[in-house]
Short mmCIF file of the C-alpha atoms (twelve columns), coordinates in Angstrom:
data_MODEL
# 
_entry.id   MODEL 
# 
loop_
_atom_site.group_PDB 
_atom_site.id 
_atom_site.type_symbol 
_atom_site.label_atom_id 
_atom_site.label_alt_id 
_atom_site.label_comp_id 
_atom_site.label_asym_id 
_atom_site.label_seq_id 
_atom_site.Cartn_x 
_atom_site.Cartn_y 
_atom_site.Cartn_z 
_atom_site.pdbx_PDB_model_num 
ATOM 1   C CA . MET A 1   -52.438 -50.778 60.003 1 
ATOM 2   C CA . MET A 2   -50.969 -47.873 58.033 1 
ATOM 3   C CA . LEU A 3   -47.877 -49.326 57.593 1 
ATOM 4   C CA . ARG A 4   -49.702 -52.395 55.670 1 
ATOM 5   C CA . LEU A 5   -49.950 -49.767 52.956 1 
ATOM 6   C CA . PHE A 6   -46.403 -49.494 52.243 1 
ATOM 7   C CA . ASP A 7   -45.754 -53.546 52.361 1 
ATOM 8   C CA . ASN A 8   -44.606 -54.473 49.039 1 
ATOM 9   C CA . ALA A 9   -45.521 -51.013 48.051 1 
ATOM 10  C CA . GLN A 10  -44.900 -50.596 44.333 1 
ATOM 11  C CA . TYR A 11  -45.807 -46.946 43.975 1 
ATOM 12  C CA . ASN A 12  -44.606 -44.853 40.961 1 
ATOM 13  C CA . VAL A 13  -43.212 -42.068 43.063 1 
ATOM 14  C CA . MET A 14  -40.633 -40.964 40.569 1 
ATOM 15  C CA . ARG A 15  -43.365 -39.734 38.438 1 
ATOM 16  C CA . HIS A 16  -44.532 -37.091 41.148 1 
ATOM 17  C CA . TRP A 17  -41.317 -34.994 40.653 1 
ATOM 18  C CA . ARG A 18  -43.306 -31.826 38.927 1 
ATOM 19  C CA . ALA A 19  -45.816 -32.185 41.602 1 
ATOM 20  C CA . ALA A 20  -43.095 -32.028 44.329 1 
ATOM 21  C CA . VAL A 21  -41.237 -29.246 42.603 1 
ATOM 22  C CA . ILE A 22  -44.343 -27.258 42.558 1 
ATOM 23  C CA . VAL A 23  -45.446 -27.730 46.180 1 
ATOM 24  C CA . THR A 24  -42.114 -26.657 47.302 1 
ATOM 25  C CA . SER A 25  -41.901 -23.506 44.784 1 
ATOM 26  C CA . VAL A 26  -45.390 -22.599 46.352 1 
ATOM 27  C CA . PHE A 27  -44.241 -22.814 49.893 1 
ATOM 28  C CA . VAL A 28  -40.948 -21.349 49.781 1 
ATOM 29  C CA . ILE A 29  -40.787 -18.727 47.189 1 
ATOM 30  C CA . PRO A 30  -43.503 -16.349 49.245 1 
ATOM 31  C CA . GLY A 31  -41.128 -17.506 52.742 1 
ATOM 32  C CA . LEU A 32  -38.071 -16.465 50.907 1 
ATOM 33  C CA . ALA A 33  -39.689 -12.984 49.695 1 
ATOM 34  C CA . LEU A 34  -40.912 -12.452 53.366 1 
ATOM 35  C CA . PHE A 35  -37.547 -12.938 54.534 1 
ATOM 36  C CA . GLY A 36  -36.165 -10.703 51.986 1 
ATOM 37  C CA . VAL A 37  -38.688 -7.806  53.307 1 
ATOM 38  C CA . HIS A 38  -38.631 -7.958  57.089 1 
ATOM 39  C CA . GLY A 39  -35.503 -10.451 57.721 1 
ATOM 40  C CA . LEU A 40  -35.070 -13.067 60.336 1 
ATOM 41  C CA . ASN A 41  -36.269 -12.341 63.843 1 
ATOM 42  C CA . THR A 42  -32.654 -12.906 65.248 1 
ATOM 43  C CA . SER A 43  -31.682 -13.052 69.113 1 
ATOM 44  C CA . ILE A 44  -29.637 -10.867 71.554 1 
ATOM 45  C CA . GLU A 45  -27.007 -13.566 70.974 1 
ATOM 46  C CA . PHE A 46  -27.115 -12.141 67.019 1 
ATOM 47  C CA . THR A 47  -27.882 -8.362  67.323 1 
ATOM 48  C CA . GLY A 48  -26.224 -7.339  70.673 1 
ATOM 49  C CA . GLY A 49  -28.040 -6.264  73.639 1 
ATOM 50  C CA . THR A 50  -27.398 -5.937  77.544 1 
ATOM 51  C CA . LEU A 51  -26.177 -8.496  79.730 1 
ATOM 52  C CA . ILE A 52  -27.542 -8.385  83.259 1 
ATOM 53  C CA . GLN A 53  -26.912 -10.783 86.329 1 
ATOM 54  C CA . VAL A 54  -29.214 -10.991 88.798 1 
ATOM 55  C CA . HIS A 55  -28.883 -13.158 92.481 1 
ATOM 56  C CA . ALA A 56  -31.846 -14.382 93.927 1 
ATOM 57  C CA . ASN A 57  -32.306 -13.600 97.702 1 
ATOM 58  C CA . ASP A 58  -35.704 -15.459 97.202 1 
ATOM 59  C CA . PRO A 59  -35.698 -19.198 96.388 1 
ATOM 60  C CA . ALA A 60  -38.892 -19.176 95.068 1 
ATOM 61  C CA . ILE A 61  -37.719 -16.906 92.026 1 
ATOM 62  C CA . ASN A 62  -36.871 -18.980 88.898 1 
ATOM 63  C CA . THR A 63  -36.263 -18.483 85.181 1 
ATOM 64  C CA . ALA A 64  -40.544 -18.786 84.430 1 
ATOM 65  C CA . GLY A 65  -41.144 -16.096 87.481 1 
ATOM 66  C CA . ILE A 66  -38.295 -13.750 85.963 1 
ATOM 67  C CA . ARG A 67  -39.597 -14.393 82.157 1 
ATOM 68  C CA . ALA A 68  -43.068 -13.774 83.577 1 
ATOM 69  C CA . ALA A 69  -41.994 -10.423 85.245 1 
ATOM 70  C CA . LEU A 70  -40.215 -9.187  82.121 1 
ATOM 71  C CA . GLY A 71  -43.063 -10.225 80.038 1 
ATOM 72  C CA . ALA A 72  -45.414 -8.143  82.421 1 
ATOM 73  C CA . ALA A 73  -43.608 -5.233  81.994 1 
ATOM 74  C CA . GLY A 74  -43.407 -5.046  77.960 1 
ATOM 75  C CA . ILE A 75  -39.598 -6.487  78.066 1 
ATOM 76  C CA . THR A 76  -40.269 -9.432  75.247 1 
ATOM 77  C CA . GLY A 77  -37.805 -11.753 73.753 1 
ATOM 78  C CA . ALA A 78  -35.717 -11.690 76.847 1 
ATOM 79  C CA . GLU A 79  -33.292 -14.801 77.620 1 
ATOM 80  C CA . ILE A 80  -32.980 -16.062 80.905 1 
ATOM 81  C CA . GLN A 81  -30.719 -18.584 82.396 1 
ATOM 82  C CA . THR A 82  -29.339 -19.825 85.317 1 
ATOM 83  C CA . PHE A 83  -25.559 -19.125 86.082 1 
ATOM 84  C CA . GLY A 84  -23.088 -21.487 87.991 1 
ATOM 85  C CA . ALA A 85  -25.954 -21.710 91.062 1 
ATOM 86  C CA . PRO A 86  -29.355 -22.105 90.952 1 
ATOM 87  C CA . ASP A 87  -30.030 -18.542 92.708 1 
ATOM 88  C CA . GLU A 88  -27.710 -16.890 89.952 1 
ATOM 89  C CA . PHE A 89  -29.467 -15.918 86.650 1 
ATOM 90  C CA . VAL A 90  -28.149 -14.312 83.572 1 
ATOM 91  C CA . ILE A 91  -30.809 -11.849 81.315 1 
ATOM 92  C CA . ARG A 92  -29.994 -10.936 78.043 1 
ATOM 93  C CA . ALA A 93  -32.575 -8.157  77.032 1 
ATOM 94  C CA . ARG A 94  -32.551 -5.504  74.544 1 
ATOM 95  C CA . LEU A 95  -35.531 -2.558  74.606 1 
ATOM 96  C CA . ASP A 96  -35.333 -1.181  71.252 1 
ATOM 97  C CA . PRO A 97  -33.757 -3.610  68.235 1 
ATOM 98  C CA . ARG A 98  -32.934 -0.719  66.166 1 
ATOM 99  C CA . SER A 99  -31.123 1.270   68.621 1 
ATOM 100 C CA . GLU A 100 -27.129 1.222   68.862 1 
ATOM 101 C CA . GLN A 101 -25.832 -0.268  71.945 1 
ATOM 102 C CA . THR A 102 -24.265 2.260   73.977 1 
ATOM 103 C CA . ASP A 103 -23.723 2.972   77.917 1 
ATOM 104 C CA . ALA A 104 -26.856 4.801   77.880 1 
ATOM 105 C CA . THR A 105 -29.217 2.013   76.497 1 
ATOM 106 C CA . THR A 106 -27.174 -0.429  78.940 1 
ATOM 107 C CA . GLN A 107 -28.283 1.747   81.725 1 
ATOM 108 C CA . GLU A 108 -31.570 1.884   80.531 1 
ATOM 109 C CA . THR A 109 -32.306 -1.479  80.151 1 
ATOM 110 C CA . ARG A 110 -30.957 -2.143  83.399 1 
ATOM 111 C CA . ASP A 111 -33.377 -0.036  85.178 1 
ATOM 112 C CA . ALA A 112 -36.284 -1.191  83.329 1 
ATOM 113 C CA . VAL A 113 -35.206 -5.011  84.096 1 
ATOM 114 C CA . ARG A 114 -35.174 -3.636  88.044 1 
ATOM 115 C CA . ASP A 115 -38.480 -2.014  87.722 1 
ATOM 116 C CA . ALA A 116 -39.792 -5.020  86.440 1 
ATOM 117 C CA . LEU A 117 -38.575 -7.671  88.850 1 
ATOM 118 C CA . ASN A 118 -39.600 -4.907  91.838 1 
ATOM 119 C CA . GLY A 119 -43.133 -4.771  90.252 1 
ATOM 120 C CA . ALA A 120 -43.152 -9.099  90.517 1 
ATOM 121 C CA . PHE A 121 -41.049 -9.344  93.700 1 
ATOM 122 C CA . SER A 122 -39.744 -7.521  96.697 1 
ATOM 123 C CA . PRO A 123 -36.512 -5.242  96.692 1 
ATOM 124 C CA . GLU A 124 -35.064 -7.692  99.133 1 
ATOM 125 C CA . ALA A 125 -35.810 -10.519 96.848 1 
ATOM 126 C CA . PHE A 126 -33.062 -9.875  94.217 1 
ATOM 127 C CA . GLU A 127 -29.751 -8.168  93.909 1 
ATOM 128 C CA . VAL A 128 -28.366 -6.848  90.110 1 
ATOM 129 C CA . ASP A 129 -24.605 -8.033  90.249 1 
ATOM 130 C CA . ARG A 130 -23.959 -6.328  87.134 1 
ATOM 131 C CA . ALA A 131 -24.905 -5.094  83.570 1 
ATOM 132 C CA . GLU A 132 -22.883 -5.101  80.253 1 
ATOM 133 C CA . ALA A 133 -23.479 -4.587  76.839 1 
ATOM 134 C CA . VAL A 134 -22.884 -7.251  74.492 1 
ATOM 135 C CA . SER A 135 -21.616 -5.464  71.044 1 
ATOM 136 C CA . PRO A 136 -22.963 -6.120  67.786 1 
ATOM 137 C CA . LYS A 137 -19.311 -7.120  66.729 1 
ATOM 138 C CA . VAL A 138 -19.509 -10.148 69.264 1 
ATOM 139 C CA . SER A 139 -22.587 -10.912 67.938 1 
ATOM 140 C CA . GLY A 140 -21.753 -10.451 64.444 1 
ATOM 141 C CA . GLU A 141 -18.837 -12.825 65.130 1 
ATOM 142 C CA . LEU A 142 -21.817 -15.728 66.388 1 
ATOM 143 C CA . ARG A 143 -23.656 -14.989 63.004 1 
ATOM 144 C CA . GLU A 144 -20.589 -15.559 60.862 1 
ATOM 145 C CA . ARG A 145 -19.293 -18.899 62.952 1 
ATOM 146 C CA . ALA A 146 -23.366 -20.086 62.737 1 
ATOM 147 C CA . THR A 147 -23.198 -19.536 59.012 1 
ATOM 148 C CA . LEU A 148 -19.861 -21.064 59.086 1 
ATOM 149 C CA . ALA A 149 -20.938 -24.151 60.684 1 
ATOM 150 C CA . LEU A 150 -24.221 -24.727 58.286 1 
ATOM 151 C CA . LEU A 151 -21.934 -24.569 55.415 1 
ATOM 152 C CA . LEU A 152 -19.035 -26.925 56.894 1 
ATOM 153 C CA . GLY A 153 -22.151 -29.219 57.775 1 
ATOM 154 C CA . LEU A 154 -23.336 -29.342 53.962 1 
ATOM 155 C CA . GLY A 155 -19.472 -29.684 52.634 1 
ATOM 156 C CA . ALA A 156 -18.580 -32.738 54.673 1 
ATOM 157 C CA . THR A 157 -21.779 -34.343 53.831 1 
ATOM 158 C CA . PHE A 158 -20.785 -33.982 50.015 1 
ATOM 159 C CA . LEU A 159 -17.224 -35.245 50.489 1 
ATOM 160 C CA . VAL A 160 -18.467 -38.030 53.003 1 
ATOM 161 C CA . LEU A 161 -21.251 -39.238 50.436 1 
ATOM 162 C CA . TRP A 162 -18.275 -39.047 47.518 1 
ATOM 163 C CA . PHE A 163 -16.103 -41.371 49.289 1 
ATOM 164 C CA . ARG A 164 -18.882 -43.611 50.614 1 
ATOM 165 C CA . TYR A 165 -20.677 -43.583 46.917 1 
ATOM 166 C CA . GLU A 166 -19.431 -41.451 44.444 1 
ATOM 167 C CA . TRP A 167 -19.680 -37.688 43.573 1 
ATOM 168 C CA . ARG A 168 -23.364 -37.814 41.720 1 
ATOM 169 C CA . PHE A 169 -24.925 -39.295 45.132 1 
ATOM 170 C CA . GLY A 170 -23.145 -36.688 47.419 1 
ATOM 171 C CA . LEU A 171 -24.395 -33.758 45.062 1 
ATOM 172 C CA . ALA A 172 -27.937 -35.089 45.052 1 
ATOM 173 C CA . ALA A 173 -27.982 -35.617 48.497 1 
ATOM 174 C CA . VAL A 174 -26.294 -31.941 49.222 1 
ATOM 175 C CA . ILE A 175 -29.301 -30.485 46.615 1 
ATOM 176 C CA . ALA A 176 -31.782 -32.290 48.718 1 
ATOM 177 C CA . THR A 177 -30.205 -31.084 51.949 1 
ATOM 178 C CA . VAL A 178 -29.954 -27.321 50.933 1 
ATOM 179 C CA . HIS A 179 -33.816 -27.624 49.594 1 
ATOM 180 C CA . ASP A 180 -34.601 -28.823 53.339 1 
ATOM 181 C CA . VAL A 181 -32.672 -26.061 54.893 1 
ATOM 182 C CA . ILE A 182 -34.145 -22.934 52.614 1 
ATOM 183 C CA . ALA A 183 -38.065 -24.844 53.220 1 
ATOM 184 C CA . THR A 184 -36.953 -24.594 57.053 1 
ATOM 185 C CA . VAL A 185 -36.168 -20.722 56.522 1 
ATOM 186 C CA . ALA A 186 -39.297 -19.892 54.638 1 
ATOM 187 C CA . PHE A 187 -41.352 -21.710 57.427 1 
ATOM 188 C CA . VAL A 188 -39.075 -20.192 60.405 1 
ATOM 189 C CA . SER A 189 -40.249 -16.456 58.439 1 
ATOM 190 C CA . TYR A 190 -44.037 -17.695 58.172 1 
ATOM 191 C CA . LEU A 191 -44.028 -18.074 62.140 1 
ATOM 192 C CA . ASN A 192 -41.388 -15.397 62.809 1 
ATOM 193 C CA . LEU A 193 -39.450 -17.618 64.810 1 
ATOM 194 C CA . GLU A 194 -36.721 -16.133 66.696 1 
ATOM 195 C CA . ILE A 195 -33.469 -17.324 65.317 1 
ATOM 196 C CA . SER A 196 -30.826 -18.044 68.465 1 
ATOM 197 C CA . LEU A 197 -27.997 -20.665 68.743 1 
ATOM 198 C CA . VAL A 198 -30.555 -23.137 69.844 1 
ATOM 199 C CA . VAL A 199 -32.056 -22.579 66.384 1 
ATOM 200 C CA . VAL A 200 -29.062 -23.302 64.619 1 
ATOM 201 C CA . ALA A 201 -28.399 -26.317 66.547 1 
ATOM 202 C CA . ALA A 202 -32.022 -27.482 65.313 1 
ATOM 203 C CA . LEU A 203 -30.977 -26.764 61.588 1 
ATOM 204 C CA . LEU A 204 -27.851 -28.773 62.253 1 
ATOM 205 C CA . THR A 205 -29.760 -31.606 63.456 1 
ATOM 206 C CA . LEU A 206 -32.135 -31.245 60.476 1 
ATOM 207 C CA . ILE A 207 -29.216 -31.651 57.886 1 
ATOM 208 C CA . GLY A 208 -28.239 -34.665 59.862 1 
ATOM 209 C CA . TYR A 209 -31.560 -36.379 60.177 1 
ATOM 210 C CA . SER A 210 -32.435 -35.472 56.320 1 
ATOM 211 C CA . LEU A 211 -29.207 -36.845 55.056 1 
ATOM 212 C CA . ASN A 212 -29.622 -39.988 56.988 1 
ATOM 213 C CA . ASP A 213 -33.123 -40.585 55.448 1 
ATOM 214 C CA . THR A 214 -31.511 -39.968 51.933 1 
ATOM 215 C CA . ILE A 215 -28.776 -42.208 52.551 1 
ATOM 216 C CA . VAL A 216 -31.430 -45.276 53.518 1 
ATOM 217 C CA . THR A 217 -32.760 -44.668 50.037 1 
ATOM 218 C CA . PHE A 218 -29.238 -44.374 48.315 1 
ATOM 219 C CA . ASP A 219 -27.949 -47.431 49.812 1 
ATOM 220 C CA . ARG A 220 -30.736 -49.607 48.520 1 
ATOM 221 C CA . VAL A 221 -30.345 -47.298 45.181 1 
ATOM 222 C CA . ARG A 222 -26.889 -48.936 45.230 1 
ATOM 223 C CA . GLU A 223 -27.490 -52.494 45.823 1 
ATOM 224 C CA . ASN A 224 -29.926 -52.715 43.481 1 
ATOM 225 C CA . VAL A 225 -27.777 -51.485 40.767 1 
ATOM 226 C CA . LYS A 226 -25.132 -54.235 41.442 1 
ATOM 227 C CA . ARG A 227 -28.022 -56.711 41.388 1 
ATOM 228 C CA . SER A 228 -29.347 -55.146 38.097 1 
ATOM 229 C CA . LYS A 229 -26.356 -55.585 36.198 1 
ATOM 230 C CA . ARG A 230 -27.628 -52.708 33.543 1 
ATOM 231 C CA . GLN A 231 -30.864 -54.878 32.764 1 
ATOM 232 C CA . ASP A 232 -33.056 -52.334 34.458 1 
ATOM 233 C CA . TYR A 233 -33.474 -48.766 33.839 1 
ATOM 234 C CA . PHE A 234 -32.014 -46.428 36.144 1 
ATOM 235 C CA . TYR A 235 -35.815 -44.756 36.452 1 
ATOM 236 C CA . ASP A 236 -37.137 -48.235 37.308 1 
ATOM 237 C CA . ILE A 237 -34.187 -48.728 40.197 1 
ATOM 238 C CA . LEU A 238 -34.948 -45.700 42.171 1 
ATOM 239 C CA . ASN A 239 -38.898 -46.389 42.393 1 
ATOM 240 C CA . ARG A 240 -38.154 -49.766 43.496 1 
ATOM 241 C CA . SER A 241 -35.596 -48.367 46.002 1 
ATOM 242 C CA . ILE A 242 -37.798 -46.004 47.243 1 
ATOM 243 C CA . ASN A 243 -40.868 -48.287 47.806 1 
ATOM 244 C CA . GLU A 244 -38.708 -50.857 49.620 1 
ATOM 245 C CA . THR A 245 -37.052 -48.078 52.246 1 
ATOM 246 C CA . LEU A 246 -40.692 -46.682 52.517 1 
ATOM 247 C CA . PRO A 247 -42.029 -48.463 55.617 1 
ATOM 248 C CA . ARG A 248 -38.564 -48.023 57.668 1 
ATOM 249 C CA . THR A 249 -38.834 -43.999 56.583 1 
ATOM 250 C CA . VAL A 250 -42.567 -43.470 57.493 1 
ATOM 251 C CA . LEU A 251 -41.919 -45.663 61.188 1 
ATOM 252 C CA . THR A 252 -38.693 -43.855 61.516 1 
ATOM 253 C CA . SER A 253 -40.169 -39.894 60.799 1 
ATOM 254 C CA . GLY A 254 -43.501 -40.931 62.820 1 
ATOM 255 C CA . THR A 255 -41.884 -42.258 65.917 1 
ATOM 256 C CA . THR A 256 -39.308 -38.939 65.897 1 
ATOM 257 C CA . LEU A 257 -42.021 -36.510 65.055 1 
ATOM 258 C CA . SER A 258 -44.247 -37.904 67.969 1 
ATOM 259 C CA . ALA A 259 -41.401 -37.335 70.439 1 
ATOM 260 C CA . VAL A 260 -40.547 -33.902 69.030 1 
ATOM 261 C CA . LEU A 261 -44.297 -32.915 69.173 1 
ATOM 262 C CA . ALA A 262 -44.350 -33.769 72.878 1 
ATOM 263 C CA . LEU A 263 -41.500 -31.310 73.216 1 
ATOM 264 C CA . LEU A 264 -43.737 -28.657 71.192 1 
ATOM 265 C CA . ILE A 265 -46.759 -29.202 73.231 1 
ATOM 266 C CA . LEU A 266 -45.455 -29.329 76.926 1 
ATOM 267 C CA . GLY A 267 -42.227 -28.019 76.670 1 
ATOM 268 C CA . GLY A 268 -41.878 -24.195 77.679 1 
ATOM 269 C CA . SER A 269 -41.492 -21.267 75.474 1 
ATOM 270 C CA . VAL A 270 -37.485 -21.648 75.385 1 
ATOM 271 C CA . ILE A 271 -37.673 -24.836 73.856 1 
ATOM 272 C CA . ARG A 272 -40.385 -24.248 71.546 1 
ATOM 273 C CA . PRO A 273 -38.462 -22.485 68.648 1 
ATOM 274 C CA . PHE A 274 -36.220 -25.761 68.722 1 
ATOM 275 C CA . ALA A 275 -39.011 -27.800 68.710 1 
ATOM 276 C CA . TRP A 276 -40.903 -25.784 65.391 1 
ATOM 277 C CA . VAL A 277 -37.862 -26.304 63.660 1 
ATOM 278 C CA . MET A 278 -37.431 -29.904 64.287 1 
ATOM 279 C CA . ALA A 279 -41.060 -31.075 63.968 1 
ATOM 280 C CA . PHE A 280 -40.899 -29.224 60.513 1 
ATOM 281 C CA . GLY A 281 -37.510 -30.612 59.672 1 
ATOM 282 C CA . ILE A 282 -38.503 -34.004 60.108 1 
ATOM 283 C CA . VAL A 283 -41.823 -33.960 57.526 1 
ATOM 284 C CA . VAL A 284 -39.661 -31.699 54.942 1 
ATOM 285 C CA . GLY A 285 -36.507 -34.167 55.366 1 
ATOM 286 C CA . THR A 286 -38.876 -36.967 54.845 1 
ATOM 287 C CA . PHE A 287 -40.812 -35.324 51.786 1 
ATOM 288 C CA . SER A 288 -37.200 -34.912 50.294 1 
ATOM 289 C CA . SER A 289 -35.607 -38.012 50.556 1 
ATOM 290 C CA . ILE A 290 -38.963 -39.529 48.997 1 
ATOM 291 C CA . PHE A 291 -40.037 -36.638 46.231 1 
ATOM 292 C CA . ILE A 292 -36.499 -34.790 45.839 1 
ATOM 293 C CA . ALA A 293 -33.511 -36.505 45.971 1 
ATOM 294 C CA . SER A 294 -34.025 -39.380 43.820 1 
ATOM 295 C CA . PRO A 295 -35.280 -37.286 41.108 1 
ATOM 296 C CA . VAL A 296 -32.142 -35.033 41.506 1 
ATOM 297 C CA . LEU A 297 -30.141 -37.985 41.416 1 
ATOM 298 C CA . LEU A 298 -32.052 -38.891 37.891 1 
ATOM 299 C CA . TRP A 299 -30.941 -35.756 36.453 1 
ATOM 300 C CA . VAL A 300 -27.702 -35.922 37.627 1 
ATOM 301 C CA . GLU A 301 -26.986 -39.650 35.986 1 
ATOM 302 C CA . ARG A 302 -28.578 -37.849 32.628 1 
ATOM 303 C CA . ARG A 303 -26.345 -35.287 32.783 1 
ATOM 304 C CA . TRP A 304 -23.491 -36.775 33.656 1 
ATOM 305 C CA . PRO A 305 -23.761 -40.562 32.809 1 
ATOM 306 C CA . SER A 306 -21.876 -43.084 34.822 1 
ATOM 307 C CA . GLU A 307 -20.919 -46.723 33.295 1 
ATOM 308 C CA . ASP A 308 -23.059 -49.011 36.183 1 
ATOM 309 C CA . VAL A 309 -26.339 -47.512 35.048 1 
ATOM 310 C CA . LYS A 310 -28.895 -47.450 31.934 1 
ATOM 311 C CA . VAL A 311 -30.769 -44.083 32.028 1 
ATOM 312 C CA . VAL A 312 -32.973 -43.060 29.299 1 
ATOM 313 C CA . LYS A 313 -31.555 -39.731 27.523 1 
ATOM 314 C CA . GLY A 314 -34.013 -36.914 26.276 1 
ATOM 315 C CA . ALA A 315 -37.180 -38.406 28.162 1 
ATOM 316 C CA . GLY A 316 -37.002 -35.563 30.986 1 
ATOM 317 C CA . MET A 317 -38.106 -37.439 34.210 1 
ATOM 318 C CA . SER A 318 -41.014 -39.722 32.747 1 
ATOM 319 C CA . ALA A 319 -40.847 -43.216 33.126 1 
ATOM 320 C CA . PRO A 320 -39.107 -44.960 29.799 1 
ATOM 321 C CA . ALA A 321 -41.759 -46.221 27.173 1 
ATOM 322 C CA . PRO A 322 -42.266 -50.096 27.449 1 
ATOM 323 C CA . ALA A 323 -40.690 -51.769 24.637 1 
# 
């Protein structure tokens, strides 16, 4: 029933670009200010900490039980994974994120984890095999590589669209994708989500998803430009292209969002940050592919006109006046 709203749609989407910019600014600017004041809540993978390997003698011990035991003892933010065998666990924990990682803090964290496990299980139920520090240097390298991965993803986006279409489409798509990443960072700041490699993976997935939505619209724009033979204004071509791809955009985003919401509701605490980022990313990616990417492409065409389209110079983003 809802999709009938978008069948043969003739919405003047482009006229709402100012409202889209205002909505984005109102959401993003406070989030970035919060990020500037408090920074991001980075995980041990990026800040350093203590790595503890535990062997479970009791088959009833699992990651959920260990996490509950550590949480009850006040050790929050610990990362727990199985290591090789179902009875081997690796715990990454840090008692004080502001303290420097030394042999003393490593031993203190080891003792705290042991005491927490002793409080939840019998001393014979587990053994601590080793404890070692994860240095800030290693964490810094992970942070640099994660940032590099995001930048390379955006760079590859621009190059692919440049060769597939032309550089104007690539620039508009990259600007829209950067908008999505910045908005997601603001969202992460609002919820104070922990930034781990899983969240970085969600950001990279978001780049691909947002780009896919934008490419679908831009591909229709290119087809309509060829059909128009310079008889239509580019503004009208963009509006028509958005309306023609609107049913596909809404249906794809809706089904994908349903799956991610299932992860968010039914998934555990480990997967929840990934699900939050993906859920918001789908919403903001759909928003940008409709209200951001095409107005940016129109602005680029007016700034550096191509020979294939007819634009109206000096008219801002408004529709061309009727003859």
